[in-house]
KETIMAR-287290 format. One record per residue: chain; x, y, z of N, C-alpha, C in turn; residue number from 1; residue in one letter. Coordinates in steps of 0.02 Angstrom, whole numbers, m for minus. Layout:
{A, {X, Y, Z}, {X, Y, Z}, {X, Y, Z}, NUM, a}
...
# end
This chain:
{A, {6673, 6761, 4622}, {6641, 6804, 4671}, {6567, 6810, 4656}, 1, x}
{A, {6533, 6828, 4707}, {6461, 6839, 4700}, {6449, 6910, 4675}, 2, x}
{A, {6412, 6913, 4623}, {6394, 6979, 4597}, {6321, 6994, 4617}, 3, x}
{A, {6300, 7054, 4604}, {6232, 7075, 4621}, {6182, 7034, 4582}, 4, x}
{A, {6196, 7019, 4520}, {6152, 6979, 4478}, {6143, 6909, 4505}, 5, x}
{A, {6197, 6877, 4527}, {6193, 6810, 4554}, {6153, 6808, 4619}, 6, x}
{A, {6163, 6856, 4662}, {6126, 6861, 4725}, {6052, 6871, 4710}, 7, x}
{A, {6037, 6914, 4662}, {5967, 6927, 4643}, {5934, 6862, 4620}, 8, x}
{A, {5966, 6825, 4575}, {5936, 6763, 4549}, {5932, 6709, 4603}, 9, x}
{A, {5980, 6707, 4648}, {5977, 6660, 4704}, {5916, 6674, 4748}, 10, x}
{A, {5903, 6737, 4762}, {5844, 6755, 4802}, {5780, 6738, 4765}, 11, x}
{A, {5778, 6751, 4700}, {5718, 6734, 4660}, {5705, 6659, 4661}, 12, x}
{A, {5757, 6619, 4654}, {5750, 6546, 4654}, {5727, 6521, 4723}, 13, x}
{A, {5755, 6549, 4776}, {5735, 6529, 4844}, {5661, 6545, 4857}, 14, x}
{A, {5639, 6604, 4836}, {5569, 6621, 4844}, {5524, 6576, 4802}, 15, x}
{A, {5545, 6558, 4743}, {5505, 6514, 4700}, {5498, 6445, 4732}, 16, x}
{A, {5552, 6417, 4757}, {5550, 6351, 4790}, {5506, 6354, 4852}, 17, x}
{A, {5513, 6407, 4892}, {5472, 6415, 4952}, {5398, 6419, 4934}, 18, x}
{A, {5381, 6456, 4882}, {5312, 6464, 4861}, {5284, 6398, 4835}, 19, x}
{A, {5323, 6359, 4800}, {5301, 6294, 4775}, {5284, 6247, 4833}, 20, x}
{A, {5328, 6246, 4884}, {5314, 6204, 4942}, {5252, 6228, 4980}, 21, x}
{A, {5241, 6292, 4981}, {5182, 6320, 5013}, {5119, 6298, 4977}, 22, x}
{A, {5119, 6297, 4911}, {5062, 6274, 4871}, {5050, 6200, 4883}, 23, x}
{A, {5103, 6160, 4885}, {5095, 6088, 4897}, {5065, 6074, 4965}, 24, x}
{A, {5088, 6109, 5016}, {5060, 6099, 5083}, {4986, 6119, 5086}, 25, x}
{A, {4968, 6172, 5051}, {4899, 6195, 5050}, {4855, 6143, 5017}, 26, x}
{A, {4878, 6112, 4963}, {4840, 6060, 4929}, {4831, 5999, 4974}, 27, x}
{A, {4883, 5980, 5010}, {4877, 5923, 5055}, {4826, 5937, 5110}, 28, x}
{A, {4827, 5998, 5137}, {4781, 6017, 5190}, {4710, 6016, 5164}, 29, x}
{A, {4698, 6044, 5105}, {4631, 6044, 5075}, {4608, 5973, 5060}, 30, x}
{A, {4653, 5931, 5038}, {4635, 5862, 5023}, {4613, 5825, 5085}, 31, x}
{A, {4650, 5834, 5140}, {4631, 5800, 5202}, {4567, 5828, 5231}, 32, x}
{A, {4555, 5893, 5223}, {4492, 5923, 5247}, {4433, 5897, 5207}, 33, x}
{A, {4441, 5892, 5141}, {4387, 5866, 5099}, {4371, 5794, 5115}, 34, x}
{A, {4422, 5754, 5128}, {4411, 5684, 5146}, {4375, 5679, 5212}, 35, x}
{A, {4393, 5722, 5259}, {4361, 5721, 5325}, {4288, 5742, 5318}, 36, x}
{A, {4273, 5792, 5277}, {4204, 5812, 5267}, {4164, 5756, 5234}, 37, x}
{A, {4193, 5722, 5186}, {4160, 5667, 5152}, {4145, 5610, 5201}, 38, x}
{A, {4192, 5595, 5246}, {4181, 5543, 5295}, {4125, 5561, 5343}, 39, x}
{A, {4121, 5625, 5363}, {4069, 5647, 5409}, {4000, 5645, 5377}, 40, x}
{A, {3995, 5658, 5312}, {3930, 5656, 5278}, {3903, 5586, 5277}, 41, x}
{A, {3945, 5536, 5268}, {3923, 5467, 5264}, {3906, 5437, 5333}, 42, x}
{A, {3921, 5471, 5386}, {3909, 5444, 5453}, {3849, 5477, 5487}, 43, x}
{A, {3799, 5495, 5449}, {3740, 5524, 5479}, {3704, 5470, 5519}, 44, x}
{A, {3679, 5490, 5577}, {3644, 5443, 5619}, {3569, 5451, 5611}, 45, x}
{A, {3532, 5406, 5642}, {3459, 5411, 5642}, {3437, 5419, 5714}, 46, x}
{A, {3379, 5448, 5722}, {3350, 5455, 5789}, {3314, 5390, 5806}, 47, x}
{A, {3337, 5357, 5857}, {3308, 5294, 5877}, {3311, 5288, 5953}, 48, x}
{A, {3270, 5245, 5980}, {3273, 5232, 6051}, {3265, 5157, 6062}, 49, x}
{A, {3287, 5135, 6120}, {3283, 5064, 6137}, {3225, 5056, 6187}, 50, x}
{A, {3181, 5011, 6170}, {3123, 4997, 6214}, {3148, 4964, 6278}, 51, x}
{A, {3125, 4989, 6335}, {3145, 4961, 6400}, {3115, 4892, 6413}, 52, x}
{A, {3059, 4877, 6382}, {3024, 4814, 6395}, {3053, 4757, 6352}, 53, x}
{A, {3054, 4768, 6285}, {3075, 4713, 6241}, {3147, 4720, 6215}, 54, x}
{A, {3176, 4779, 6220}, {3245, 4789, 6198}, {3253, 4803, 6124}, 55, x}
{A, {3197, 4811, 6087}, {3199, 4824, 6015}, {3215, 4898, 6003}, 56, x}
{A, {3259, 4911, 5955}, {3273, 4980, 5935}, {3221, 5002, 5885}, 57, x}
{A, {3190, 5060, 5896}, {3137, 5084, 5853}, {3146, 5158, 5838}, 58, x}
{A, {3119, 5179, 5782}, {3117, 5250, 5766}, {3047, 5275, 5782}, 59, x}
{A, {3041, 5338, 5792}, {2975, 5367, 5807}, {2968, 5376, 5883}, 60, x}
{A, {2904, 5380, 5904}, {2890, 5395, 5974}, {2872, 5334, 6016}, 61, x}
{A, {2855, 5278, 5984}, {2835, 5218, 6022}, {2869, 5156, 5993}, 62, x}
{A, {2867, 5103, 6029}, {2897, 5040, 6009}, {2858, 5010, 5950}, 63, x}
{A, {2894, 4985, 5900}, {2862, 4957, 5841}, {2852, 4881, 5845}, 64, x}
{A, {2872, 4850, 5899}, {2864, 4778, 5908}, {2791, 4763, 5926}, 65, x}
{A, {2757, 4724, 5884}, {2686, 4708, 5896}, {2677, 4663, 5956}, 66, x}
{A, {2728, 4624, 5974}, {2723, 4578, 6030}, {2742, 4610, 6097}, 67, x}
{A, {2766, 4672, 6095}, {2787, 4706, 6156}, {2726, 4732, 6194}, 68, x}
{A, {2729, 4728, 6260}, {2672, 4751, 6300}, {2665, 4827, 6303}, 69, x}
{A, {2719, 4862, 6288}, {2715, 4935, 6291}, {2687, 4966, 6228}, 70, x}
{A, {2681, 4930, 6172}, {2656, 4957, 6110}, {2581, 4954, 6105}, 71, x}
{A, {2548, 4920, 6150}, {2475, 4912, 6146}, {2440, 4968, 6182}, 72, x}
# end
């Protein structure tokens, strides 16, 4: 038969197992969030524009191509 002591220990064990799974899920979630943050840091872009005349991509306010007619 089930006694009060056995029921008590069964409840304690169930809570312990539930809490362990909760910790594992939290670690997995934090791990995936950290990986996602790391991926976003490495994907920083630069400010650039494409010249309509020569098609060269340049940074700054004007085309950097010396042979382009718009840079003169």
